[in-house]
N, C-alpha and C positions, 0 to 999 in steps of 0.2 A: 159178543154176536153171538147168534143158532141163525148161519144162515141157509137158508132150504133152497133147492133147486124147482125152480118154479116152470124156465120154459130151456129148454137145450135146441138148439138150431145147429147140425153140421151139414154143409155144402156138400155139392157133388166132388168139387179141386178139396175140398177138406179130408176126403176121404183118401186122397192119391197125393197129396203134394209132399213133395221132402224139399225142403231149406228152411231157410231165414224169413221167419214171419215175425210180426210185433203184435204187440196185445197192449192193449188200451181198458183199464178199469174207469169206471164211473158208476163214484155214490150218488144217489138220488135219493135227499130225504125230504117228507111232504106231511102233511096232515094227517091226522087216522084215517082210515079207511073208513070210519062208518062214517063218515060226512057223503053225504050223495054225492056221486058219478066220483068220488075219488079214485078206484079203480080204474075206470075209463081214460081217468086223467093219466095217471101212473102208467096207464097200455101204452098212449098215445106218445109220453116223453119218451118212453125205452123204446119205440120204437123210431122213435127220431133221432135217438142216439144214436142207434144199429143202421139206418136210409144214411144218416151223415155219414155212419162209417165206413158203409158201401160206397157212395160217392169218390171214396180217394185211392181204392183197392178193391182186390178182391179179397173177399169175404171168406175164409177157411170157417170159424165157428164161433158163435153164439152163447152165452148161458147168461141166463137174467135171473138172481137170487132173491130172495124175500127173509128178510130179518126178523123170524118170530121169535125173539126175544122181544123185542122192541113192543111195550104195550099202549105210548102214547102216543107214537106218528108210526108212521109206514115208512121203512127201510127198505132201497133197492140197488144193488149191484151187478154194475151191466158189465161185461167180458165181453169183449171183441177181437179175434183173432182171425187179423189178415195180413196180407204181403202185397207189394204194391213196388214201387221205384222209387223210395220207398212208402209208405204213408204216413201223409201229412198228417198226426195226430194233435199238432196244433190247430192246424184247419177244422177238423173234425170237432175237435173241443170248441173253439170259437162258433161253428155254425149250432154244436148244439147247444149252447147258452142263448144264444140269440134265437132258438125254435123255444126252449124251456121259459125265455124271457118272454116271448110273444105268448103264449097258453099262460104265463103266470099275470100277463097282463089283462089277458082276452079274460081270465076268469074273475081276478077281484075289481074290474073296472064297472063300476056300474051307470056312470051317465057321465056325458061329456057334452057344455054348455061353453056357449063365449058370454063373456061379461067380460066389461072395464075394470081395469085394476089402475091403482096408484099407488104404488109403495110410499110409506109414510116417509121413507130416509129420503127418496127423491125430493119430498116437498119443502125436508127438512135443508139438505139441500138447496134445492131453491132460495128458501130465506137467508140464510147463510149468505148465498153469494151476493143477492139483491143487496144483504147489509154491509156486505164489505163492499159494492160498490158506491152506493149511498155516503157512507164513510171516508172515500176514497176521493166523490166525489165533491165533498165539503172543504174537507183536505186541502183541495188544489184549488180552488175560489177563493177560500178563506185570505183576507189579505197578512201579510208577515206583519210580524212586528219589526220597529223600527231600534236597535242595539244603540 
């Protein structure tokens, strides 16, 4: 992988901070950038990752890399360095996944309609329960043979 730095933001606290900091690295793989709107989509995803991290602590430095070696898809690496008490990266990742999931669903979803649906398994289950009930009823009302 040959990552090329495409965006680097160092915040004012990042210039003067000295102490313990956490670094989170997110790798995002998207369809080829030749598809219409893919660069906009990539900007939204990387921005959402950075905003999610900013909500958990103070951001010191962010870097966004693009993989120039990949020809069949777009690979981005987002590195966020921050500090807090401490920055809860598990929460950042969960929020980022929700945001990314919403964007992906909105991107691939074409139409939502309401329609009645009855699964064939439910019909088979109903027929089986009905047959069992009828067999039990016949067995219970049939007179017993005298021995």
